[in-house]
C-alpha positions as CSV (number, residue, x, y, z in Angstrom):
1,M,-161.9,-99.1,86.0
2,S,-163.5,-95.9,85.0
3,T,-163.8,-94.9,81.5
4,N,-162.5,-91.5,82.3
5,Y,-159.3,-92.8,83.6
6,P,-156.6,-91.5,81.1
7,G,-154.9,-94.9,80.9
8,A,-158.2,-96.8,80.0
9,V,-159.1,-94.1,77.5
10,L,-155.7,-94.4,75.9
11,A,-155.9,-98.3,75.7
12,A,-159.3,-98.0,74.1
13,E,-157.9,-95.7,71.5
14,W,-154.9,-98.0,70.9
15,T,-157.4,-100.9,70.5
16,K,-159.1,-99.1,67.7
17,I,-156.0,-98.4,65.8
18,R,-155.2,-102.1,65.9
19,S,-158.6,-103.4,65.1
20,L,-159.4,-101.1,61.9
21,R,-158.0,-102.1,58.6
22,S,-157.8,-98.5,57.5
23,T,-155.4,-97.6,60.0
24,T,-153.3,-100.7,60.1
25,G,-153.2,-100.6,56.3
26,T,-152.0,-97.1,56.2
27,L,-149.2,-97.8,58.7
28,A,-148.1,-100.9,56.8
29,G,-148.3,-98.9,53.5
30,T,-145.9,-96.3,55.1
31,I,-143.2,-98.8,55.8
32,A,-143.7,-100.5,52.5
33,V,-143.5,-97.4,50.3
34,G,-140.6,-96.0,52.2
35,V,-138.4,-99.0,52.2
36,G,-139.5,-100.3,48.8
37,L,-138.9,-97.0,47.1
38,A,-135.5,-96.4,48.8
39,A,-134.2,-99.9,47.6
40,I,-135.4,-99.2,44.1
41,G,-134.1,-95.6,44.0
42,G,-130.6,-96.8,45.4
43,W,-130.3,-99.5,42.8
44,S,-131.2,-97.1,40.0
45,T,-128.7,-94.3,41.4
46,R,-125.9,-96.9,41.7
47,A,-126.4,-97.9,37.9
48,A,-126.4,-94.0,37.1
49,L,-123.2,-93.4,39.1
50,A,-121.5,-96.3,37.6
51,H,-122.1,-95.1,34.0
52,H,-121.3,-91.5,35.0
53,S,-124.7,-90.4,34.1
54,A,-125.5,-86.7,33.8
55,M,-128.7,-87.2,35.5
56,I,-126.9,-87.2,38.9
57,A,-127.1,-83.8,40.5
58,P,-123.9,-82.1,41.3
59,G,-124.7,-81.8,45.0
60,W,-125.7,-85.5,45.2
61,N,-124.7,-87.4,48.4
62,P,-125.8,-90.9,49.5
63,I,-127.1,-89.8,52.9
64,Q,-129.9,-87.5,51.6
65,D,-130.5,-90.0,48.7
66,G,-131.5,-92.6,51.3
67,L,-134.2,-90.4,52.8
68,V,-136.0,-89.2,49.6
69,A,-138.3,-92.1,49.8
70,V,-139.5,-91.0,53.2
71,L,-141.1,-87.8,51.5
72,Y,-143.3,-90.4,49.5
73,A,-144.0,-92.5,52.5
74,Q,-145.4,-89.6,54.4
75,Y,-148.6,-89.5,52.3
76,A,-149.7,-92.9,53.9
77,L,-148.9,-91.5,57.4
78,I,-150.9,-88.3,56.5
79,A,-153.9,-90.5,55.7
80,F,-153.5,-92.5,58.9
81,G,-153.4,-89.2,61.1
82,A,-156.7,-88.1,59.3
83,L,-158.4,-91.4,59.7
84,I,-157.8,-91.5,63.3
85,F,-160.3,-88.7,63.9
86,T,-162.6,-88.8,60.8
87,T,-163.4,-92.5,60.7
88,E,-165.7,-92.2,63.9
89,Y,-167.4,-89.1,62.6
90,S,-168.0,-90.8,59.2
91,S,-169.6,-93.9,60.8
92,G,-171.4,-92.1,63.6
93,T,-169.6,-94.0,66.4
94,I,-168.2,-90.7,67.7
95,A,-171.5,-90.4,69.7
96,L,-170.8,-93.8,71.6
97,S,-167.1,-92.6,72.4
98,L,-168.4,-89.4,73.8
99,A,-171.0,-91.3,75.8
100,A,-168.3,-93.5,77.2
101,V,-165.9,-90.6,77.7
102,P,-167.9,-87.3,78.3
103,S,-164.7,-85.4,78.5
104,R,-164.2,-84.4,74.9
105,R,-160.5,-83.0,75.9
106,L,-159.6,-86.2,77.3
107,L,-160.9,-88.3,74.4
108,F,-159.3,-86.2,71.8
109,A,-155.9,-86.2,73.9
110,A,-155.9,-90.0,74.0
111,K,-156.6,-90.1,70.3
112,T,-153.8,-87.8,69.6
113,A,-151.4,-89.6,71.9
114,A,-152.4,-93.0,70.4
115,A,-151.7,-91.7,66.9
116,V,-148.5,-90.0,67.6
117,G,-147.2,-93.1,69.4
118,A,-148.0,-95.3,66.5
119,A,-146.7,-93.0,64.0
120,L,-143.5,-92.6,66.0
121,A,-142.9,-96.5,66.0
122,V,-143.7,-96.7,62.2
123,S,-141.5,-93.5,61.5
124,V,-138.5,-95.3,63.2
125,V,-139.0,-98.4,61.1
126,T,-139.5,-96.6,57.9
127,S,-136.7,-94.0,58.3
128,L,-134.1,-96.5,59.3
129,G,-135.2,-99.1,56.9
130,A,-135.2,-96.6,54.1
131,F,-131.7,-95.5,54.7
132,L,-130.4,-98.9,55.2
133,A,-132.0,-100.3,52.1
134,D,-130.9,-97.4,50.0
135,E,-127.2,-97.6,51.2
136,A,-127.3,-101.3,50.6
137,A,-128.6,-100.9,47.0
138,L,-126.0,-98.2,46.4
139,G,-123.2,-100.8,47.0
140,R,-119.9,-99.2,47.0
141,Y,-121.3,-95.7,46.7
142,G,-123.2,-96.0,50.0
143,V,-122.2,-94.9,53.4
144,S,-122.9,-96.2,57.0
145,L,-125.0,-94.7,59.6
146,G,-121.8,-93.4,61.2
147,A,-121.1,-91.0,58.4
148,P,-121.1,-87.3,59.2
149,G,-124.6,-86.0,59.3
150,A,-126.2,-89.4,58.8
151,L,-127.5,-90.1,62.2
152,R,-129.0,-86.6,62.6
153,A,-130.7,-86.8,59.2
154,V,-132.3,-90.2,60.0
155,L,-133.4,-89.2,63.5
156,G,-134.7,-86.0,61.9
157,S,-136.7,-87.9,59.3
158,M,-138.4,-89.9,62.1
159,L,-139.3,-86.8,63.9
160,Y,-140.6,-85.1,60.7
161,L,-142.9,-88.0,59.9
162,T,-144.2,-88.0,63.4
163,L,-145.0,-84.3,63.4
164,I,-146.5,-84.5,59.9
165,C,-148.9,-87.2,61.2
166,A,-149.8,-85.1,64.3
167,L,-150.5,-81.9,62.1
168,S,-152.8,-84.3,59.9
169,A,-154.6,-85.5,62.9
170,G,-155.1,-82.0,64.2
171,V,-156.6,-80.8,60.7
172,A,-158.9,-83.8,60.6
173,A,-160.2,-83.2,64.1
174,I,-161.3,-79.7,63.0
175,L,-162.8,-80.7,59.7
176,R,-164.4,-84.0,61.0
177,S,-164.8,-85.5,57.4
178,S,-162.5,-88.2,55.8
179,A,-163.1,-86.9,52.3
180,L,-162.7,-83.2,53.2
181,A,-159.7,-83.9,55.5
182,L,-157.8,-86.0,53.0
183,G,-158.7,-83.8,50.1
184,V,-157.2,-80.7,51.9
185,L,-154.0,-82.4,53.3
186,L,-153.2,-84.3,50.2
187,V,-153.7,-81.4,47.8
188,F,-151.8,-79.1,50.3
189,F,-148.7,-81.4,50.7
190,G,-148.8,-83.0,47.3
191,V,-149.8,-80.0,45.1
192,A,-149.9,-76.6,46.7
193,S,-146.7,-76.7,48.7
194,P,-144.4,-78.1,45.8
195,L,-146.0,-75.5,43.5
196,L,-145.5,-72.6,45.8
197,A,-141.8,-73.7,46.2
198,H,-141.1,-73.5,42.4
199,I,-142.9,-70.1,41.7
200,G,-140.4,-67.2,42.1
201,A,-142.9,-64.7,43.8
202,T,-143.8,-67.4,46.5
203,K,-140.4,-69.1,47.1
204,A,-139.6,-66.9,50.1
205,I,-143.0,-67.8,51.7
206,A,-142.8,-71.4,50.8
207,Q,-139.8,-72.1,52.9
208,Y,-142.0,-71.7,56.0
209,L,-144.5,-74.1,55.1
210,P,-144.8,-77.1,57.5
211,D,-143.3,-79.7,55.0
212,Q,-140.7,-77.3,53.6
213,A,-139.5,-76.2,56.8
214,G,-139.7,-79.5,58.6
215,S,-137.8,-81.3,55.8
216,Q,-134.8,-79.2,56.4
217,I,-133.7,-81.5,59.3
218,M,-133.1,-84.3,56.6
219,K,-131.0,-82.0,54.5
220,I,-127.3,-82.7,53.9
221,G,-125.1,-80.4,51.9
222,L,-126.1,-77.2,50.2
223,P,-127.4,-74.8,53.0
224,H,-129.9,-73.0,50.7
225,S,-131.5,-75.9,49.2
226,S,-134.5,-78.1,50.3
227,M,-135.4,-81.8,49.7
228,L,-138.9,-80.4,48.5
229,G,-137.6,-77.8,46.2
230,A,-137.8,-74.5,48.0
231,A,-134.7,-72.3,48.4
232,S,-134.4,-72.0,52.2
233,S,-132.4,-70.0,54.7
234,I,-133.9,-72.1,57.6
235,G,-131.4,-74.3,59.5
236,P,-132.2,-78.1,60.1
237,W,-133.4,-77.5,63.7
238,A,-134.9,-74.1,63.2
239,G,-137.5,-75.8,60.7
240,L,-138.8,-77.7,63.5
241,G,-139.1,-74.8,66.0
242,W,-135.7,-75.3,67.7
243,P,-132.9,-72.8,67.7
244,S,-130.1,-73.7,65.2
245,W,-128.4,-76.3,67.3
246,P,-125.8,-77.7,67.0
247,P,-124.2,-74.9,65.2
248,G,-123.1,-75.6,61.7
249,P,-120.5,-74.0,59.4
250,S,-121.0,-70.5,58.2
251,P,-123.1,-70.3,55.1
252,R,-120.2,-68.5,53.4
253,S,-117.5,-71.1,54.2
254,P,-116.7,-73.8,51.4
255,A,-117.7,-76.5,54.0
256,A,-121.2,-75.2,54.0
257,T,-121.8,-74.9,50.4
258,S,-120.8,-78.4,49.3
259,P,-119.4,-81.6,50.8
260,C,-117.0,-81.8,47.8
261,R,-114.4,-79.2,47.2
262,P,-112.5,-78.4,44.1
263,A,-109.5,-80.4,43.7
264,T,-106.0,-79.3,42.7
265,H,-102.9,-81.4,42.0
266,E,-101.3,-80.0,45.2
267,Q,-104.2,-80.9,47.6
268,T,-105.3,-84.0,49.1
269,R,-108.7,-84.4,50.8
270,P,-108.7,-87.0,53.4
271,T,-111.5,-85.6,55.3
272,E,-114.0,-85.3,52.5
273,P,-116.7,-87.8,52.0
274,R,-115.4,-90.8,50.1
275,W,-117.9,-90.7,47.3
276,C,-116.5,-87.3,46.3
277,R,-113.2,-88.9,46.0
278,R,-114.5,-91.8,44.1
279,R,-116.1,-89.8,41.4
280,D,-113.0,-87.8,40.6
281,P,-111.7,-88.2,37.1
282,P,-108.5,-90.3,36.7
C-alpha cells in the first residue's frame, strides 16, 4: 500500500499516538484530572451545602458544578495537542516522516485528524465521567443527565475540549518546538486569559478569547457570566461560531437571569430546579 494513501498515513499517525508515552500519558491524565477533581469538588460542595456555607455562590447549580473540573483537565489535552506536532521536530524524526510522506499537507492533515479523533474520544469519557462523578458526590443535591440544560452542557464540554486540542495542535504546528509551544499555550490559557477577564479595561475583549467564548456552551444560569470569569454577552452556541440556536429566553426575562426566582407565600414553583426549593429556609 502506498505511503501516500490517506488511510495508511492516518493509521501510521494513530500508531504514533498509541506508542508514545508522552501522548498516552497526557490523554490518561486528562481523564484522571477531570473525573478525580469532579468527585472531590462534588464531595466538598455537598458538605458546604449541608452546612449552609456562605462560600456557595448565589447562582450555584449542580450542572455547571459538575463541569468545572473539565476546565482543569483541558491543560493535559492542550499538552497532548502540542506534543502531537512538536515531538517529531524535537527528536528530528520529522525528516523521516516527510521522506515517507512527501506531501506535507497530507501528513499534517493526518496528524490533525488523529489528534482530534483521540481528543474527542477522551473528551467524551472525561466530560461524561466528570459530570456523573460530581453529581454522585453531591448526593441529594445532584441532578441527572436529563435535567434541563444538562445534556447540552455535557455535550458542549466534549466539543469544547476537542476544539481546544485542535487549536493547540495548530499553534504547535506553527511553532515547531515543544518548549515554546507549551510555554505559549499554557501561559495564554492559564495566565493571560484569566487575567484579562478580570481587568475592567479588557473584560469586553476577553469574552472573545477562544477559551472564554468556547466555555459559554457549558454555562448554565446567568446569561452574562462565564465559567472562566469574564462577563459575556455571547450565547452558548455563538461562542463556538454557531448562531444562537436553539433560542433561549430573553436576557431581560426572570428565567434568563437565574434558575431560582424569589419566593412569596402565595407562589409555588413546581417548574424550578429542585435544588432551589431544597435550599429555601423553613
